[in-house]
Each structure stands twice: as C-alpha cells, then as structure tokens.
C-alpha positions as CSV (number, residue, x, y, z in Angstrom):
1,M,60.9,160.3,72.7
2,K,64.7,161.3,73.7
3,R,66.5,158.6,76.0
4,R,67.2,161.4,78.8
5,D,63.4,162.0,78.8
6,F,62.4,158.7,79.0
7,I,64.4,157.9,81.9
8,G,63.2,161.3,83.5
9,K,66.1,162.6,84.9
10,S,66.1,166.2,86.0
11,I,68.6,168.7,88.0
12,V,68.2,172.1,89.0
13,G,70.6,174.6,87.4
14,V,72.6,174.2,84.0
15,V,76.0,175.7,83.5
16,G,77.0,175.9,80.1
17,A,75.9,173.8,77.1
18,I,77.6,171.0,75.3
19,A,78.5,172.4,71.8
20,V,77.5,170.1,69.1
21,P,78.0,170.3,65.5
22,T,75.1,172.3,63.5
23,I,75.2,169.8,60.6
24,V,76.1,166.2,61.6
25,P,77.0,163.5,59.3
26,S,74.5,161.0,58.2
27,S,76.1,158.2,60.2
28,V,74.6,159.5,63.3
29,F,71.2,159.5,62.5
30,G,68.7,156.6,63.3
31,K,69.6,154.7,66.3
32,N,72.7,156.6,66.7
33,A,71.4,159.7,66.5
34,P,72.9,162.3,69.0
35,S,69.4,162.6,70.9
36,N,69.7,158.8,71.4
37,K,73.4,158.5,72.4
38,I,74.6,158.5,76.2
39,N,76.4,162.0,76.9
40,V,78.9,161.1,79.2
41,G,81.4,163.5,81.3
42,Q,85.1,162.2,82.4
43,I,85.8,163.2,85.6
44,G,89.9,163.0,86.1
45,C,91.9,163.3,83.0
46,G,95.0,161.3,84.4
47,R,96.6,157.7,83.7
48,I,93.8,155.5,84.3
49,A,91.2,157.9,82.3
50,R,93.7,158.1,79.3
51,D,94.6,154.5,79.2
52,H,91.6,152.4,80.4
53,D,88.3,154.6,80.9
54,L,88.0,156.7,78.1
55,P,89.0,154.3,75.2
56,G,87.0,151.8,77.2
57,T,83.8,154.0,76.9
58,M,84.4,155.6,73.6
59,Q,84.4,152.7,71.5
60,H,81.0,151.8,72.3
61,E,78.7,153.7,69.7
62,I,76.2,154.6,72.3
63,A,78.4,156.5,73.9
64,R,79.3,160.4,73.3
65,L,82.0,161.9,75.5
66,V,80.9,165.4,75.8
67,A,82.9,167.1,78.7
68,V,85.9,166.4,80.7
69,C,87.1,167.7,84.2
70,D,90.5,167.9,86.0
71,L,92.0,170.1,88.8
72,D,95.3,170.3,86.7
73,K,95.0,172.6,83.5
74,N,97.4,170.8,81.3
75,R,95.6,167.4,82.2
76,L,92.2,169.2,81.5
77,L,93.5,170.4,78.1
78,D,95.3,166.9,77.3
79,G,91.9,165.4,78.0
80,K,89.8,167.5,75.6
81,K,92.5,166.8,73.0
82,L,92.5,163.0,73.3
83,V,88.7,162.9,73.0
84,E,88.5,165.3,70.1
85,A,91.2,163.4,68.0
86,Y,89.6,160.2,68.7
87,Y,86.1,161.1,67.5
88,T,87.9,163.0,64.7
89,K,89.6,159.9,63.7
90,K,86.7,157.6,64.0
91,T,84.1,159.9,62.2
92,G,86.3,161.7,59.8
93,N,84.7,165.1,61.0
94,A,87.1,167.4,63.1
95,N,84.4,168.8,64.2
96,Y,82.1,166.1,65.3
97,V,82.2,167.3,69.1
98,D,83.2,170.5,71.1
99,V,84.3,168.7,74.4
100,K,83.5,171.3,77.1
101,M,86.1,171.6,79.9
102,Y,85.1,171.9,83.7
103,D,87.8,172.7,86.5
104,D,84.9,172.0,89.0
105,Y,83.2,168.6,88.6
106,H,80.2,170.5,90.6
107,D,79.6,172.5,87.5
108,M,79.9,169.3,85.3
109,L,77.1,167.8,87.5
110,N,74.9,170.7,87.1
111,N,74.8,170.1,83.2
112,K,71.2,168.6,82.4
113,D,72.7,167.6,79.1
114,I,75.1,165.1,80.5
115,D,73.4,161.9,81.4
116,A,76.5,160.0,83.2
117,V,80.2,160.3,84.2
118,I,83.2,158.4,84.7
119,I,85.1,159.1,87.8
120,S,89.0,158.3,87.4
121,T,90.3,160.4,90.2
122,P,92.7,159.6,93.2
123,D,91.3,157.6,95.7
124,H,90.4,159.9,98.0
125,W,88.2,161.7,95.6
126,H,86.1,158.5,94.6
127,S,83.0,158.4,97.0
128,Q,82.3,162.3,97.3
129,P,81.8,162.7,93.4
130,A,80.0,159.4,93.1
131,L,77.9,160.5,96.1
132,E,77.2,163.8,94.5
133,A,76.4,162.5,91.1
134,A,74.1,160.2,92.2
135,L,72.0,162.8,93.8
136,A,72.3,164.6,90.8
137,G,70.7,161.8,89.0
138,K,73.7,161.0,86.9
139,D,74.8,157.3,86.3
140,V,78.3,156.6,87.4
141,Y,81.3,154.6,86.2
142,L,83.5,154.5,89.5
143,Q,87.1,153.3,89.5
144,K,87.9,151.4,92.5
145,P,88.8,151.4,95.5
146,T,84.7,152.1,96.1
147,S,85.8,154.4,99.1
148,L,88.5,155.6,101.6
149,T,86.6,154.3,104.4
150,I,83.9,151.8,105.3
151,A,81.7,154.8,106.9
152,E,81.7,156.4,103.4
153,G,81.3,153.3,101.4
154,R,78.2,152.4,103.4
155,L,76.7,156.0,102.7
156,L,77.4,155.8,98.9
157,S,75.6,152.3,98.6
158,D,72.8,153.4,100.5
159,V,72.6,156.6,98.5
160,V,72.9,155.1,95.1
161,K,70.3,152.5,95.6
162,K,67.9,155.0,97.0
163,K,68.1,157.2,94.1
164,G,68.0,154.4,91.4
165,I,71.2,155.3,89.6
166,I,73.5,152.8,87.7
167,L,76.7,152.5,89.4
168,Q,79.4,150.4,87.7
169,V,82.5,149.8,89.6
170,G,85.8,149.7,87.8
171,T,86.6,146.0,88.7
172,Q,86.9,145.0,85.1
173,Q,88.1,141.5,85.8
174,R,84.6,140.6,86.4
175,S,84.3,141.2,82.3
176,S,87.4,138.8,81.7
177,P,86.2,135.5,80.7
178,Q,88.6,133.6,82.7
179,F,87.4,135.0,86.1
180,R,84.0,134.0,85.7
181,I,85.0,130.5,84.4
182,A,86.9,129.9,87.5
183,A,84.1,131.4,89.8
184,E,81.6,129.1,88.0
185,L,83.9,126.0,88.1
186,V,84.4,126.6,91.8
187,R,80.6,127.3,92.4
188,N,79.7,124.2,91.0
189,G,81.9,122.0,93.1
190,R,84.7,120.9,90.7
191,I,87.4,121.1,92.6
192,G,85.2,119.6,95.8
193,K,84.6,121.7,98.8
194,L,86.3,125.2,98.7
195,H,88.4,125.6,101.9
196,T,91.3,127.9,101.0
197,V,91.7,131.0,98.7
198,K,95.4,132.3,98.0
199,I,95.6,135.6,96.8
200,G,99.1,137.2,95.2
201,L,99.0,140.9,95.8
202,P,102.4,142.8,95.3
203,G,103.5,145.7,98.0
204,D,105.0,149.0,97.0
205,P,108.4,150.4,97.7
206,S,109.6,153.0,99.8
207,G,110.5,156.2,98.5
208,P,113.0,159.2,98.7
209,P,112.5,162.3,100.9
210,A,110.8,165.0,99.3
211,P,111.2,168.7,100.2
212,A,108.2,170.9,99.6
213,M,107.8,172.6,96.4
214,P,105.9,175.6,94.9
215,V,102.5,174.4,93.7
216,P,102.6,174.4,89.8
217,A,100.5,177.0,88.0
218,G,97.4,175.6,87.0
219,L,96.8,173.0,89.7
220,N,93.9,173.4,92.3
221,Y,96.2,171.8,95.0
222,D,93.7,172.7,97.7
223,M,90.8,170.9,96.2
224,W,93.2,168.0,94.9
225,L,93.9,167.5,98.8
226,G,90.0,167.5,99.2
227,S,88.8,166.2,102.7
228,T,92.6,165.0,103.5
229,P,94.9,167.3,105.8
230,E,96.6,170.0,104.2
231,V,100.3,169.3,103.5
232,P,102.9,170.9,101.6
233,Y,103.1,170.0,97.7
234,T,105.7,167.9,96.5
235,E,105.5,166.3,93.0
236,I,106.1,162.7,93.9
237,G,103.1,163.1,96.3
238,V,100.4,163.8,93.6
239,H,101.4,163.2,89.8
240,P,104.0,164.0,87.2
241,Q,104.2,167.5,85.7
242,K,105.0,165.9,82.6
243,G,103.5,162.5,81.1
244,Y,101.3,159.8,82.6
245,D,103.5,157.5,84.6
246,R,102.0,155.9,87.9
247,P,101.7,158.8,90.1
248,G,102.9,159.0,93.6
249,W,99.8,159.5,95.6
250,L,99.2,155.7,95.1
251,R,102.0,155.2,97.7
252,L,100.7,157.7,100.6
253,E,98.1,156.6,102.9
254,Q,96.7,160.2,103.1
255,Y,95.1,159.4,100.0
256,G,94.5,155.7,100.0
257,A,96.0,152.5,101.4
258,G,98.5,151.3,98.8
259,M,98.2,147.9,97.0
260,I,95.8,146.3,99.5
261,T,93.1,148.4,98.0
262,G,94.8,149.2,94.5
263,W,94.9,145.8,93.3
264,G,93.2,144.3,96.3
265,Q,89.6,145.5,95.2
266,H,90.3,143.5,91.9
267,H,91.5,140.4,93.6
268,F,89.1,140.3,96.8
269,D,86.1,141.1,94.2
270,S,87.0,138.0,92.0
271,A,87.7,135.6,95.0
272,A,84.2,136.7,96.4
273,W,82.7,135.5,93.3
274,G,83.9,132.4,93.7
275,M,83.5,132.0,97.2
276,D,79.9,133.3,97.3
277,T,80.5,135.8,99.6
278,E,79.7,139.2,97.5
279,Y,77.2,140.3,100.1
280,T,79.1,139.7,103.2
281,G,82.8,139.7,104.5
282,P,85.0,138.1,107.0
283,I,84.6,137.2,110.5
284,S,88.1,137.5,111.6
285,V,91.2,139.2,110.1
286,Q,94.8,139.3,111.2
287,A,97.9,140.6,109.5
288,V,101.6,141.5,109.4
289,A,102.9,144.2,107.4
290,E,106.3,146.1,106.7
291,F,106.1,150.0,106.4
292,P,108.6,152.2,105.3
293,K,110.8,153.8,108.3
294,A,111.8,156.8,106.0
295,G,111.0,158.9,102.9
296,L,107.6,160.2,101.7
297,W,105.8,157.3,100.5
298,N,104.4,155.4,103.4
299,V,101.9,152.9,102.2
300,H,102.5,149.0,103.2
301,G,105.4,146.7,101.4
302,D,105.5,143.2,102.0
303,F,102.6,141.8,104.1
304,M,100.5,138.8,104.6
305,V,96.6,139.0,105.8
306,K,94.4,136.0,107.1
307,A,90.7,136.4,106.6
308,E,88.3,133.4,108.0
309,Y,84.7,133.4,106.8
310,A,81.6,132.0,108.4
311,N,81.4,129.4,105.9
312,G,84.6,127.6,106.8
313,I,86.9,129.3,103.9
314,T,90.5,130.7,104.9
315,M,91.6,133.4,102.5
316,L,95.3,134.3,102.5
317,T,96.6,137.3,100.9
318,S,100.4,138.0,100.4
319,G,103.0,139.3,97.7
320,G,104.7,135.9,98.3
321,Y,101.8,134.3,96.3
322,P,101.7,134.4,92.1
323,N,99.9,137.3,91.5
324,G,96.2,136.0,90.8
325,I,93.8,133.6,93.0
326,R,94.3,130.3,93.6
327,Y,91.2,128.3,94.8
328,E,91.7,125.3,96.6
329,G,89.4,122.4,97.2
330,T,89.0,118.9,98.6
331,E,89.4,117.6,95.3
332,G,92.0,120.0,93.3
333,W,92.7,123.6,92.8
334,I,92.2,126.0,90.2
335,F,94.2,129.3,89.7
336,V,93.3,132.5,87.8
337,S,95.1,135.6,86.8
338,R,94.8,138.3,84.4
339,G,97.4,136.8,82.0
340,N,99.4,139.1,79.8
341,Y,96.1,141.9,80.0
342,V,97.2,145.4,82.0
343,A,94.6,148.3,82.4
344,S,97.6,150.8,82.0
345,A,101.2,150.4,80.7
346,S,102.5,151.5,84.2
347,D,100.8,148.7,86.0
348,P,103.1,146.9,88.6
349,V,103.1,143.6,87.3
350,I,105.6,141.5,85.3
351,A,103.7,140.1,82.6
352,A,106.1,137.3,81.9
353,K,105.3,136.1,85.6
354,S,101.5,136.6,85.2
355,S,101.0,135.0,82.0
356,K,98.9,132.2,82.8
357,A,95.5,133.1,82.5
358,L,93.8,130.0,84.0
359,D,95.2,126.8,85.2
360,A,94.0,123.7,87.5
361,S,95.3,120.7,89.4
362,D,93.6,118.6,86.2
363,P,93.3,120.1,82.9
364,K,90.0,118.3,82.8
365,I,88.4,120.8,85.1
366,L,88.7,123.7,83.1
367,T,87.1,121.9,80.2
368,S,84.1,120.8,82.4
369,V,81.0,122.0,81.1
370,I,78.7,124.0,83.4
371,G,75.1,122.4,83.2
372,A,71.7,124.0,82.4
373,N,70.6,123.5,85.9
374,E,74.0,124.5,87.8
375,I,75.1,128.1,88.9
376,H,75.9,130.4,85.9
377,L,77.2,133.8,86.9
378,Y,76.7,137.2,85.2
379,K,78.4,137.2,81.9
380,S,80.1,140.6,80.3
381,D,82.2,141.1,77.7
382,E,83.5,144.5,78.3
383,Q,83.2,146.5,81.8
384,H,82.3,150.1,80.6
385,G,80.0,148.6,77.7
386,N,78.1,146.5,80.4
387,W,77.7,150.0,82.1
388,L,76.0,151.4,79.1
389,D,73.7,148.6,78.6
390,C,72.6,148.7,82.1
391,I,72.2,152.6,81.7
392,Q,69.8,151.8,78.8
393,S,68.0,148.8,80.1
394,R,68.2,150.2,83.9
395,K,69.1,146.5,84.9
396,E,71.8,146.0,87.6
397,P,75.6,146.0,86.2
398,I,78.1,143.4,86.6
399,S,79.7,145.4,89.4
400,P,77.2,147.1,91.6
401,V,77.8,149.6,94.4
402,E,77.1,147.2,97.1
403,I,79.1,144.3,96.0
404,G,81.9,147.0,95.6
405,H,81.3,148.1,99.1
406,R,81.6,145.1,100.6
407,T,84.8,143.9,98.5
408,C,86.5,147.4,99.4
409,S,85.7,146.7,102.9
410,V,87.5,143.6,102.8
411,C,90.4,145.6,101.8
412,L,90.0,148.3,104.4
413,V,89.8,145.8,107.4
414,S,92.8,144.1,106.0
415,H,94.4,147.6,105.9
416,I,93.2,148.1,109.6
417,A,94.7,144.6,110.7
418,M,97.8,145.7,109.3
419,K,98.1,148.5,112.1
420,I,96.7,146.5,114.8
421,P,98.7,143.5,115.5
422,R,96.5,141.0,116.8
423,K,93.4,139.0,115.4
424,L,90.2,141.2,115.0
425,N,86.8,139.9,115.0
426,W,84.6,141.7,112.3
427,D,80.7,141.7,112.1
428,P,79.7,141.8,108.3
429,T,76.4,142.7,109.3
430,A,76.8,145.6,111.4
431,E,80.1,146.5,109.6
432,R,82.1,147.0,112.6
433,F,84.7,145.2,114.9
434,V,83.5,143.2,117.8
435,K,84.1,144.9,121.2
436,D,87.2,146.5,119.8
437,D,87.0,150.6,120.2
438,E,90.6,150.8,118.7
439,A,89.8,149.0,115.5
440,N,86.3,150.9,115.1
441,A,88.1,154.4,115.6
442,M,89.6,153.5,112.2
443,L,86.3,152.9,110.1
444,S,86.1,156.6,109.2
445,R,88.3,159.8,109.1
446,S,88.0,163.1,109.9
447,Q,87.3,165.2,106.7
448,R,88.8,168.7,106.2
449,K,85.9,171.3,105.3
450,P,84.5,172.2,102.8
451,Y,85.3,168.8,101.3
452,G,84.6,165.2,102.1
453,T,81.2,162.9,102.4
454,T,80.3,164.2,105.7
455,N,80.0,167.7,104.4
456,V,77.4,166.8,101.8
457,K,73.9,167.6,102.0
458,I,71.6,164.4,101.7
459,S,68.2,164.9,100.1
C-alpha cells in the first residue's frame, strides 16, 4: 500500500503532474521506492530555503523534493536548478526528477501527489500558506516566526490540530543537543530553583532612505505584499535581485517585528523548554527600545524586555547579554548558545563571540547524569528529519504548532510592550492583555484583500 493512500489524504482538484523518470535506478526500489517516499514541495526559494530547509530535507532518503514555488521567477528557476543538481549528484542520474515549478502556492496545494510542503517565505507569508496547507491535508514544515499576530497564530494552531496534520516549526535549536541538555539540567534542579533567565538577542541597524523603483520583471509584487498595505517597491525593502544575502524585508515592521521575532522565537522557545512554560506565557511584560528616526528600515534596535511568569521566574532579554540563554538558579547557572553553528551564511551573529555552546558556574553541573526516574526531554537529531519521521508515524514533532504559537506570542507581546511605555499585564489563558484596550488592539492587524488568514474559508 502506498504511504499517501495509507494516510488517506485527499484534496479536490489536481494541477499538473509531477514528472518522474520512466526508468528509475535500482537504488530507489524497495523501502525507498518512489511510492514510499514523502513527496515534498518547497514554498519560497530564498536564502533560508537554499541554505537550510532544502538541504536539511533532501539529505533524508525518505524525502523527495518534487516541486518548488516562488513569486520571483529568477528565484523559482534557481530553486529548480538547485534541487535537480542535488539529486543528480546524489544519484548519478541527471533525469532522476523533473522538479515542477509553481508561481502560486495554491496550485501546488491542489496537487494530490504532493504530501507535504516546506514554507520558507517572508514572515508575513507564514500563517496563511500554512493554514491553507493544513486545510488541504498537507503536512507542513514552517519557518519561524509562526505568525505575524497572536490572532492568526491562534487560528493556525486550532486548524492544524483539528485537521490532524503534522506541522513542525523551524525552531531547530530543539534538535541541537546542548539546548536539550541545558533544559534537562535546569528542569531537574541542577542549579537549584530557577529564578532568572537572561537572553542575549541583537537588534537591527537603521538603513538609508529608499526611493521608489520599478518592480522587476518576473516578480509578482502585489502577491509578495500579500495581506500587508500596498507600498512602492524598493529593492532593500524586499530581497536582493542578485544573490541571496540577508533581505531587507527583515527590517521592516510591515512584514515582521525584527529580531524579537526573527531570532526571538528560537531563544524564547529554548528558554521555555528549561522554564517549563511551553504551553503558557508571561503574566506581565514591559520594555524599552530604540527605533530608527530616519531611513526605510524601522524595526527595533537596542532594547530590553522584562517578562514575569506565574511560577516566579523573571526573563530578561537584551542585546547587552551574550547571544544565547543563561539560566540562573539558587545554586548556580547554565549558559547555552548555538556555538559556531549558523543556519545561513548571512546570520547576524559573530561566531567568535558565540563559540561556547554550553557553560556552567561549576563544570560538574554539565557532567551530571540525568537519572532514569528524572525528567527526560524529547530528543531529536535533526529538525527536518524529525518532521519526516513524524509524517510517517503521525506522532507529535519536537516543535509542534501550539508550542510554536505560544513562543511566538512571547515575541509579539514583547514587541507590543516596546511600543507602549508601561507595564502590561498579560493573561496567557485568554491570550489578551488585562483591561488594556490599547494593547489588545495590537493583537491583530487589518489584512488587505484578497490576501490574509481572515480571508481564508475555514472548513
């Protein structure tokens, strides 16, 4: 029985067919026969897709990248070439796969031969395609941040759970052993009672003025803007037309919130693992932040956020701390970071200043053995591989949608606090600020039709 038949997925409408070789090499028969592989489509073919998500997925034998989608024709063609070149080198067969190209992801979702999709789009295009993929019965690997607003994050989590699809959030620090080890040591009391968590997270620089430019040929700019307001095109507000350096949209609040969501979801997610707050959030938050006074880019620069939790833990986040997470308890501290690991060559961190992946007030803390009857956290060797394994087993992945939503919510309430210069009280159960209409008005955004999660028909 074919894997996709076993899972029982179905969707109305078929657009095109995935081209597969008529004669396949003997190496793909048996357990790795085409009918047993997970056919994956890539939505968004930019920097993080090329550097991280595509190679991270294609390295696993069970996955088969069969389609790519992008709104920029040049990036679409580059994506097809990258995937086909990878498989040619891996199999020795230049005709192993003819990757189908889509300039609209809805057409990809209508292809019943595609089992799962990777969403590596700009932040403002995360929740809607993930939501529609879930409605189409596709399993999803979703780059962080999970959503642009708390309202659309809640909607996404609810629909994913209702449809029973496997959604893995791209918070890949969970699959790096040092973050799990640090969280396990903290959860098992190796530094006494945890009272403070300090997170180092950089801000972004301001940028130059940017006059309007003609929209490049081959870029569907209206759809790229999506649910956000219509504004004139400028290259440093979108992505480079040549190369795959860090794109300018990351520094515009129209499309995200800056580093508080960009890297914040990674570090807040890891911190919550050790704090045992994965399915809740802070009860208060207050912040100060600097914002550019001129130029196109307008996300936060230097900042400090203080969040208080019901379990008595205070979390402090600032660019003034070393990039990583420091857990402080009554009997010592543990610091954890990515070390020299980067997901993309243009990650905004100096490796030399983040080289120590795991440290503690006493080296003996790090060699402490977690006993059989103590807390053992979910172990994953690689984020994309864990997602693929869970697609087969239908078990919950290491970074499921509800944890992703809760972590993203910490990022978003922190960003709201940057805008409102006073202490805000947050109700993590109701997911609203307490008696604060001004703050609650920022839990959602108006969405430009026909785009946006509010314009998706939920069934």
